[in-house]
N, C-alpha and C positions, 0 to 999 in steps of 0.2 A: 802862440797864448794871445798875441795881440789880435788875432782873428777872432778866436773865441770870446773875447771882450767886446769886441765890435760887434759880434753877433748878438750878444747879449744886450747891448745898449739899443741896438736897433729892435729887438724883441721887446725891450721896455717901451720905446717909443711907440712901436705898432700898438702894445697893450693900452697905453694910455689914449691914442688916438682912438681906438677901436670903442673904448669906453664912451669917449665924448662924442663919438657918432652915434652910438647906440642910444644914449642920452638924447641926442638932439632928435632922433627918429621917435622915440617915444614921446617927447614934447609935441612933434609936428602930428603925430597920430592922434594924441589926445585932444589937440584942437580940431582936428577934422570930426572926431566923435561928437564934439561939441557943436560943432557947425551942422552936423546930420540931426542931432538932438533937436536943435533951434530952428532949421530952416527945412529939413527933410529932404528926400531923393525924389527926382523925376525919372522917368524912362523915356528916352528921345529915340526916334527911328530913323536912321539914315537909308535912304533908296538904293536899292540895288536893281541895276539896269541889264536886261539881257542885251547882250551885243547884236544878235541877229536881227533884232525887230526894234531896239530901243524902247522897248516896254518894261515898265516897273514888275519885277516877278518876286521881290519881297523886299527885307529890311534888315539892318543890322541894329539889335537893340542895345542901348548902351544908357548906363546909370549915370545921373548927373546930379550935382548938387543945385537945388532949386536956387533959380536967380543965376546961374551959370551957363555956357553954352560952348560947343566947340571943343577941340582937343583938350586945350588947358581945363576947360571944365571938369574933364574926367581924369586925365593924366595926371595931375597934380594931386587930388585927394587919393585917388586909387593907389598912387605911387607911394603915398605916404603910408597907407594901410599895407601895402604889400612889403615894404621894407621892414616892416615889424611883424610881418607873418599873420596879420590878422584880417585880411580882405576877404575870406571865405564867405562870412555872413553876407556880404555886399552881392557876390556872386549866387548865392542861395535866393536872397531877396529878389535878384533881378529875373532868376528863373521863374520863380512863383508868379511874378508880375505877368512875364511873358506867357505862362500857362494860361491866365486869366485873359490877357489880350487876344491870344488865338481862339479861345473859346466864343468871346464876343464877334470877333471876325466870322468865326463859322456860322454864328446867328444870323449874319448878314449875308452867308453862303459866298464869302470870301476867304480864301486861302493862301495867303502868301506864305513863303517862306522866311522863317526868322532866324538869324544867327545872333550866337551870344558868345563872347569871349571869357574862358575861364581861365584863372590864375593858377600859378604852380602850387600854391596852398591847398587849393579846392580839389586838385589832380591827385593828391596824395592818397586817395582812397579811404577816407575817413568819413565819419558822418556827415561832413558837408556834401560830400560828393554823393552819397545815398541820398540826400535830399534833393540834389539836382536830377537824379534819375527818377525820383519818385515825381517830381513835378514835370518833367519833359518827357517821360516815356510814351512812345508811338505818337508823338507830335511831330509837325512838319518843321524840324528844326535843324539847324547847323551848329556845331561846336567849334569856335576857332581857338587853336592853340598858338600863343605867341612865342616868341623867342626866349621867354623865361621859363616856359615849360621844358624840362629835360625828357627828351624822347628815349633816352638810354637806359632810364630807371624801368626795372619790370613793374613796379606799381602804377608807373603811368601808363604803360602799354597794357596794362590789365585794365585799368580804367577807360583807355581807348577802346579796347573790346567790349566792355559793358556799354558803352555808349552807341557803339555800332548795333549790339545786340537789342538795345531800347529803340533803336530805328533812326538815332540821329546820323546825319552826314558829318564827317570831321574834316575841318581845313586847317592847314597849316599857315599860320598868320605870320606877317611880318617878313615874309621873305624877301632877301635882298638888303635888309637892315643889319647894320653895325657888321660884325665878323660872322657872316653868313655861313652856317655849317651844312653842307651839301648831304652830308650823311642823313640828315633829317628825311630826305626825300626817298631813302633806300628803301624804308619798310613800306608794306603794302596796306597800311592800316588806314589810309587816307583818300579822301575823295577829291579834293581840290587844293590849290595853292594860292593864297592871296599875295600878290607881290606888293612890297612895300611902297608908300606913296614916293619914297625917295627916287626909286628905280623910274617911276612915271614922270616925275618932275624933271629928271635927268634927260628923260628922252626928246628935251627942247634943243639939244646939241646932236651931232651926229655921232659921236663917240656913245653918247648915252642910248642913242637908238639902237646901237649894234648890241649893248649890254640887254637891253629889255627884248630884244628879237631873240636874243639867244637863251635868257631864261624861259621865254614862252616856248621856244623850240624845245628845251630840256624837259619841261614838265608834260608838254603833249606827247613826248616820247615815251614818257613814263605812264601815260594813260591818265593823268590827271587834269581836271578842269581848271581853267586860269580865271583869277578875278584880279581885276587892275584897280587898285585903290588910290584916291588922291587925284583923280580927274579934276581939274580946276578951270582949264581952259578950252576953247574950241579946238586949238591946235594939238593939244595933248589928245583930245578925244579923236580927232581924224587920224593920228599916228597910231593910237590904240587900236582904230577899227581896221588898220592894213593887218594887224599881226593875228595871231591865232589865239584871242582872248575870249572867254565866254561870257564874262559879266563886268560891268564896271560900276565903281561907286566914287563919289567925291562931291563937292560942293557945285560944281557944274550942272548938278542934277537937282540942284536945290538944297536949301539948310535942312539941320535935323528936324524932325517933326513930333509933335505930340501925338497921341493915338488918334484922336478925331482928324487932325491934319493927315496923317498916314493913310487912314481910310479913305479920304476923298482923294489922296494921289494915286493910290492903289485903284480907285475904281476908275478914275481916268484911262489909266494903262497906257496912252501914248505919252511919251515923256514930252514935255514942250520945252524944248532949251532955247536959247536965244543964239542967233547967227553970229 
């Protein structure tokens, strides 16, 4: 009887806490919507570099609140929307912006690959996902699926199939972050794996290099291309270049760029990085 009473008390505490958290999440999301209405959103482009020759081969497109930059500029506002399950409109907006950007690049005879990260709400095969397919069909795009996207759901796998049928390549993002589930690598539905920035940053020590090398070797044996995110120093780049990695991303190759800046960067081709 005491156990039952204890369980009921814990359930009551959990219920009150959940309501408080839900209310706080709603307030945060409401503030973000107000900021978007006031300031608007920008698309910023992070360079993607080929390991073979250090040329820029494409970009990761990211939505930013105007007036912000970097990871904090996206993670904070997108996180608020994702916690309340309303981030899909931003994903759709970003895809439509990328569609236009790719069209403008094509007019200049420039064809960079562009990657876009989709959130779990968008990957639920609802109307938002239909809009994504409509915007990106048969374009040179890559879709990144982060740790929040469950690859065990039939609906998600159906969406992955539709993405691939539309010509998109699919990337498992954030691999090595948090409680990484290696089961995500078992399916044959993916083209590449993006290693989390923490794996790359950890390569500054000997044990970290062993872990990074093991992750690269595993992905390669599975026939997956490997992208190393979070390259920030010359030392990290040199370590990464000794491993079986296909592409690099990170601040070492420059800050996030506007469309005009990205166009100039891509046209340069050869990355100019400081020694």
